[in-house]
Z-matrix of the N, CA and C atoms (Angstrom, degrees):
N
C 1 1.398
C 2 1.581 1 108.99
N 3 1.293 2 117.41 1 131.67
C 4 1.458 3 121.48 2 -179.86
C 5 1.517 4 110.81 3 -70.87
N 6 1.363 5 119.15 4 129.96
C 7 1.434 6 118.56 5 -178.78
C 8 1.530 7 114.16 6 -78.46
N 9 1.377 8 117.25 7 -5.84
C 10 1.446 9 122.18 8 179.12
C 11 1.514 10 110.34 9 -98.76
N 12 1.323 11 116.69 10 123.43
C 13 1.423 12 119.47 11 179.23
C 14 1.526 13 110.11 12 -126.05
N 15 1.344 14 117.52 13 162.75
C 16 1.479 15 119.84 14 175.86
C 17 1.533 16 105.68 15 -106.71
N 18 1.351 17 115.17 16 137.33
C 19 1.428 18 120.77 17 178.34
C 20 1.513 19 107.15 18 -134.90
N 21 1.330 20 117.39 19 147.45
C 22 1.453 21 122.38 20 178.46
C 23 1.526 22 109.70 21 -91.46
N 24 1.308 23 118.16 22 134.67
C 25 1.468 24 125.70 23 176.60
C 26 1.512 25 109.01 24 -127.74
N 27 1.334 26 116.27 25 160.57
C 28 1.448 27 121.85 26 175.79
C 29 1.515 28 108.88 27 -117.24
N 30 1.299 29 116.29 28 134.70
C 31 1.436 30 120.93 29 -179.81
C 32 1.494 31 110.60 30 -69.15
N 33 1.376 32 118.53 31 129.96
C 34 1.443 33 121.22 32 -178.99
C 35 1.530 34 113.91 33 -73.21
N 36 1.356 35 115.57 34 -10.66
C 37 1.456 36 120.86 35 179.50
C 38 1.514 37 112.71 36 -92.60
N 39 1.337 38 115.48 37 -55.51
C 40 1.478 39 119.33 38 -172.41
C 41 1.549 40 112.05 39 -107.12
N 42 1.320 41 116.03 40 -11.30
C 43 1.515 42 119.69 41 177.53
C 44 1.500 43 115.42 42 83.90
N 45 1.335 44 118.54 43 -2.98
C 46 1.448 45 120.67 44 -178.90
C 47 1.516 46 111.20 45 -70.21
N 48 1.309 47 114.74 46 138.37
C 49 1.518 48 120.98 47 176.42
C 50 1.505 49 109.35 48 -96.39
N 51 1.357 50 116.34 49 140.52
C 52 1.436 51 123.19 50 175.16
C 53 1.533 52 109.30 51 -157.36
N 54 1.328 53 114.48 52 165.00
C 55 1.467 54 119.63 53 -177.35
C 56 1.550 55 112.02 54 -93.30
N 57 1.308 56 113.43 55 144.61
C 58 1.486 57 121.90 56 174.23
C 59 1.466 58 108.38 57 -126.47
N 60 1.351 59 116.82 58 152.23
C 61 1.424 60 122.00 59 175.52
C 62 1.551 61 108.39 60 -94.25
N 63 1.337 62 115.53 61 133.49
C 64 1.446 63 120.24 62 -179.30
C 65 1.517 64 109.39 63 -121.86
N 66 1.316 65 118.38 64 130.87
C 67 1.430 66 124.88 65 -179.93
C 68 1.514 67 108.23 66 -97.25
N 69 1.346 68 116.31 67 99.71
C 70 1.457 69 119.68 68 -177.20
C 71 1.525 70 113.01 69 -73.95
N 72 1.308 71 118.25 70 -12.52
C 73 1.477 72 121.37 71 175.85
C 74 1.530 73 112.17 72 -66.50
N 75 1.314 74 118.19 73 -15.68
C 76 1.442 75 122.98 74 178.37
C 77 1.527 76 112.47 75 -78.65
N 78 1.342 77 117.73 76 -11.31
C 79 1.447 78 120.90 77 -172.74
C 80 1.526 79 109.25 78 76.32
N 81 1.295 80 115.72 79 -169.77
C 82 1.478 81 120.28 80 177.54
C 83 1.509 82 107.95 81 -65.74
N 84 1.360 83 113.84 82 135.09
C 85 1.487 84 119.96 83 -176.25
C 86 1.528 85 109.85 84 -160.83
N 87 1.355 86 112.96 85 168.16
C 88 1.441 87 120.06 86 172.31
C 89 1.530 88 107.16 87 -116.72
N 90 1.333 89 114.37 88 148.06
C 91 1.435 90 120.76 89 -178.62
C 92 1.515 91 106.31 90 -145.17
N 93 1.369 92 115.72 91 167.96
C 94 1.463 93 120.40 92 175.68
C 95 1.557 94 106.61 93 -125.95
N 96 1.322 95 114.70 94 131.44
C 97 1.472 96 121.34 95 173.22
C 98 1.541 97 108.70 96 -125.41
N 99 1.300 98 115.70 97 143.15
C 100 1.488 99 117.80 98 175.45
C 101 1.520 100 108.26 99 -85.86
N 102 1.324 101 116.17 100 141.44
C 103 1.480 102 121.25 101 177.13
C 104 1.539 103 108.43 102 -64.25
N 105 1.311 104 115.95 103 136.69
C 106 1.448 105 120.12 104 178.87
C 107 1.515 106 115.25 105 -70.89
N 108 1.332 107 116.57 106 -13.58
C 109 1.469 108 121.90 107 -178.48
C 110 1.523 109 112.17 108 -101.74
N 111 1.357 110 114.75 109 -58.53
C 112 1.462 111 117.64 110 -176.76
C 113 1.569 112 114.79 111 -97.46
N 114 1.326 113 116.38 112 -6.22
C 115 1.484 114 123.56 113 172.96
C 116 1.535 115 112.74 114 69.87
N 117 1.320 116 119.63 115 12.26
C 118 1.459 117 122.41 116 178.87
C 119 1.506 118 110.39 117 -84.83
N 120 1.331 119 119.69 118 148.38
C 121 1.465 120 122.55 119 -177.73
C 122 1.516 121 112.28 120 -74.48
N 123 1.362 122 115.13 121 134.45
C 124 1.433 123 123.21 122 -179.82
C 125 1.526 124 107.70 123 -114.76
N 126 1.337 125 117.04 124 124.07
C 127 1.479 126 120.51 125 173.51
C 128 1.517 127 107.11 126 -80.58
N 129 1.305 128 117.26 127 131.03
C 130 1.429 129 123.58 128 -179.05
C 131 1.517 130 110.11 129 -123.11
N 132 1.321 131 116.44 130 123.07
C 133 1.435 132 122.70 131 175.01
C 134 1.546 133 109.56 132 -101.24
N 135 1.275 134 116.51 133 122.11
C 136 1.474 135 121.73 134 -178.31
C 137 1.579 136 107.07 135 -114.28
N 138 1.304 137 116.58 136 120.81
C 139 1.426 138 120.13 137 174.20
C 140 1.510 139 108.52 138 -114.09
N 141 1.311 140 116.53 139 127.26
C 142 1.471 141 120.43 140 -179.83
C 143 1.529 142 108.31 141 -145.84
N 144 1.325 143 112.70 142 161.78
C 145 1.447 144 120.43 143 178.98
C 146 1.569 145 108.10 144 -151.78
N 147 1.275 146 116.08 145 130.93
C 148 1.468 147 119.55 146 177.34
C 149 1.513 148 113.21 147 59.88
N 150 1.332 149 117.15 148 32.17
C 151 1.451 150 120.58 149 -179.02
C 152 1.497 151 115.92 150 76.69
N 153 1.296 152 116.65 151 9.64
C 154 1.492 153 122.11 152 177.81
C 155 1.530 154 110.59 153 -113.51
N 156 1.292 155 114.97 154 133.06
C 157 1.482 156 121.32 155 179.07
C 158 1.549 157 107.28 156 -73.96
N 159 1.311 158 115.79 157 124.59
C 160 1.447 159 122.18 158 178.44
C 161 1.575 160 110.48 159 -97.73
N 162 1.308 161 115.03 160 -42.84
C 163 1.450 162 118.51 161 -176.64
C 164 1.538 163 110.11 162 -160.28
N 165 1.325 164 113.22 163 145.39
C 166 1.495 165 119.82 164 172.83
C 167 1.504 166 106.51 165 -133.70
N 168 1.308 167 116.41 166 131.12
C 169 1.422 168 122.61 167 -178.86
C 170 1.538 169 109.81 168 -131.15
N 171 1.347 170 116.05 169 141.82
C 172 1.462 171 119.86 170 -179.67
C 173 1.484 172 110.55 171 -123.24
N 174 1.341 173 116.82 172 146.09
C 175 1.439 174 123.09 173 -179.66
C 176 1.494 175 109.82 174 -146.57
N 177 1.336 176 115.80 175 161.50
C 178 1.472 177 120.82 176 176.82
C 179 1.531 178 106.84 177 -74.00
N 180 1.297 179 113.89 178 171.01
C 181 1.492 180 122.56 179 -176.74
C 182 1.477 181 113.07 180 -58.64
N 183 1.348 182 119.99 181 -31.08
C 184 1.469 183 124.58 182 -176.72
C 185 1.535 184 114.16 183 -95.81
N 186 1.342 185 117.96 184 1.59
C 187 1.448 186 121.53 185 178.35
C 188 1.546 187 108.76 186 -98.33
N 189 1.340 188 114.66 187 149.20
C 190 1.473 189 121.17 188 175.72
C 191 1.461 190 112.62 189 -98.85
N 192 1.311 191 117.42 190 134.01
C 193 1.451 192 122.37 191 178.45
C 194 1.551 193 110.68 192 -103.33
N 195 1.287 194 116.56 193 140.90
C 196 1.482 195 121.27 194 177.32
C 197 1.510 196 110.21 195 -120.75
């Protein structure tokens, strides 16, 4: 099974939805992706276990993810 999957997220600034690639082999982690429309940074929390995505959460640059 490929540890890289594509998931759809919505930008917390402009609301646009787009796909991002997530590497589940990294385990649970946080990353930052720029929105493809408004170019603002999106904090992304990826929770996974055993190569399965459990949860993905997005927030603006000034919000804290848990």
